[in-house]
N, C-alpha and C positions, 0 to 999 in steps of 0.2 A: 481211787486216788482223786482228791479234789483238785479242780483246775481253778486257779485264781482268776478273778474277773475284773479286778481293779489293780492296775500296775502303773509305775512311773519310772522314769530314767531311760537310758538307752535300750533299744530293742533290736532284735534280729528276727524278722518275720519270714518264715519258710513257706513257700508256695505249696500247692497241692502235691502230695507225695505219691499217692496212688500205688502203694506197694513197691516202689522203686528204692529198695533198701540200699543198694550199692551207691546210688546217687546221693541218698540222704546221708550215709556215712561219710562220703567225700565232703559234703557241705559241713557236717559237724566237725570233721577234722580241721577244716579251715577256720571255723568259728572258735574252736579251742585254742588256736594259735593267736587269737586277738589279745592284745594286752589288757583289755577291759572285759574279758570273757566272764569273769566271776561276778561282775556287777551288771551285766547286760541281760535283759529279759529275752527269752526265746519264745516266740509265739508261732505255733502251727496254725495255719489259716483254714484247716479242715481238709477233708478227703484224703485220709491216710489209706483208705481201703479201695478195693476194686481195680480192675484193668491191669495194673502192673503185676510183676511176678510173685511178690510176697507180701500181701496185705497183713497177714498175721505178724510177720517179722517187722513190718513198719510200726505196728502198735507196740510190739515188744521194745523196739528201739526208743520210741517216744516215752514209754513208761519207765524204762531204765534211765533215760535222760532226766526225767522228773525226780528220780532218786539221787542221781549224781549232781544235778544242777537245779536247785530248788526254784530258781527263777525261770521256770518253764511252765507254759500253759498251752491249752489247745482249744480252738474254736470248733464247734460242730459244723461239718459240711453236710451237704445233702446226701452224700453216700453213707456217712455214719448214721444219719437220720433214717435213711431207708433200711439199712442193715438192722439197726436197733428196733425199728418198728416191726420188721419182718420176723424177728426172733423173740418178740415180746418183752424187750427191755425198757420200752417207753410206752406210755398209754396213748394209743391213737384209736380213733373210731373205726369200726369194722368197714364202713363204706369207703375208707381211704384206699383199701386194697393194696397196701404197700408191698406185701410179699410177692404178689404177681408183678408189680412194677419193677421191684428190685431185681428179681431173678431174670426177667425178660429184657430189661432195658439198661441196666447199669454196669454191664461188664463184670458181673459178680462171680463168674466162673473161677477166676484166680483166687478169690476170697475163700470159696468153699475148698478149693484144692489146697490152699496154704494151711488150712486147719485139718486137712485129711478127711473132709466130709464129702458125702455124696452130693453132687451138684443138684440143687433144687430141694434137697431134703433139709428143711429148716430145723426139724427136731434133732437131726443128727448134728447139724452145725452148732446149735445151741448147747448140746451136751458136750461138745468138744472144746468149747470156748473156755479158756482159763478164767477163774473167778475175777482176777484183776482186770481182764478185758471187759467182762460184763459190768463191773463196777464203773470203769471209766466211761464206757459207751452209754450207760444209762444216765449219766449225770453231766454230759458235756454242755458247756454254756453256749448260748447263741451269739454272744458278743463278748469282747474284752475291751474295757475302757481304759484310756490313758489320757492325761491332760491335753495332749496334742493330737492323739490318734484314736480312731474307733476301728477295731478289728472285727469284721463280720464277713462271713464266707462269700455271700453274693453281692452285698452292698445294701443300700438304703432305698426305700420307695421315694421317688422324687415328688410325689403328689401328696405326701403327708408330712407334717412337721416332725422333726426328730423327737420333740416332746411327747408326741403320741406314739411313736415307734419304740422308744427306749423301754417303757414299762413292759411292753409285750416281749421284747428281746430279753429283758432281765428275768421275767417270770417264766417264759417259754410256754406258749399256748399250743398244747399238743392236740387241741380240737381242730386246728387248721389242717386241711387236707394236704397242702403243699406249702409250707411256710415260705413266703417269697424271699425273705432274707437269706435263706439257704438254697433256694431253688430257681429264682428268677434270673434269666440271662439278660433281660433288658436293663437291669440295674448297672451293668458294666459301663455303658456309655451314657447313662442318665445323669442329669444334674443333681447335685447334692442339695438337700433341703436347706432353705435359707437360714434356718435357726441352728444349723449344725456348723460349729466353728472348728471342729476337728477335721483332720484329713482322714478320709475313709480308706481303709486298706482291706483289700479282698482278694480272692482267687476266683475259682469257679469257672470262669470263661478263659480258655487258653488264648494267649497272645504270643506273638513272635518273640518279644523280649519284654522285660519289665516295663510297664507303662507308668510314667509320672505325668499326671495332669493336674489341673487346678483342684486342690483339695481331694485328690484321688490317686491311688496307687493300685495297680493290678499286678499280681505276682505269679499267676499260674503260667509257666512257660513250657509245660510238657503235656498237659491233659492226660498224663499217664501212659502215653503211647509213643513219645519221642521227644528229643531235645534235652537240654540240660535243665536240671532242677535249680531253681533260683532262690536266693535268700537276700532280703533287703535289709541293710543296716540303717537304722533311724536314730537320730535325726540326720545323719550324714548323707543319706540318699545314695549310698554306695551299694553295689550288687556283688554278691559272692555266688558263684555257680558251681555245680558239680564237675564242670568240665574245664574250668580255668580259675586262676586266682582272682583276687579282687579286681573289679572293673569300675572305673569312675562312671557315675551316672550320666555324665555328658557323653560318654562313649557308649553306654549301655542302651539308654532309651529315653533320655530326657526330651520330652516333646509335649505339645499341647494339642496335637491332632487326635481325633478319635482313635481308640486302640484298634489295631488290626488283629482279628481273630485268626488263629491257626487254620490252615486249610488242608493239613495232612490227613491221611486216612488212618483209621483204626480198624481193628478186627470187626468185620461185619459192616463197614461203612465209614462215613466221615464223622467228624466231631459231633454234628447235630443229630446223629442217630441216637445218642444217649439222652436219657431224661435227666439232664443236669439241673 
């Protein structure tokens, strides 16, 4: 199923899901109650898989939503990239060694389990993946563009003009060992390129609450291991979470200080253990 890459109008952007299906369903229930739900775009910011209890279920929910609500799209996260590279859905160079990275460092145990596959057995996993999952993961865009926003999983490189980065994002350069727009943690608190006039919306780096900064919004409030899943309504700047009803951005996290990363623990260590 094709993911639109150019959108306009009101948006609901959902932070990193990481297999947390119950939290995702709670957010979607609240979105469906909005009076403008039918005309609002829903953007998943990436990382549907790994860490949480049901990555396969998260992809199923996203795909079902795309059928129910045509204004739905998904940005590739580094976890989808790692999974797709590991099972041969996207063309990556052999030296990138994604299969070892993904199995060892990404919290992929739950992904294998959710498909009923033996952990670490990539051939078994690939054989058990439904065709619609394979089609989706093999063609996820690296960014989604909007007149006022740019949705990209990790953010933008502050040292390169947007005019240089956009062509690579649009084309998707699979020869890169670790595409920084999907994998770099440093982009979370970096300045936006001066030629970028849109607000950059991303996930990837867990923060205590949704962060609103100058031309910057960070949406990952769980990291896949704890806390409420967040969804940001744009242009309103309001936050819906899996644990409570709508929250005004002034109460949620409106600030211009550098974002505070989560310090909670995950299985096997802290947040920084994972190759995000």
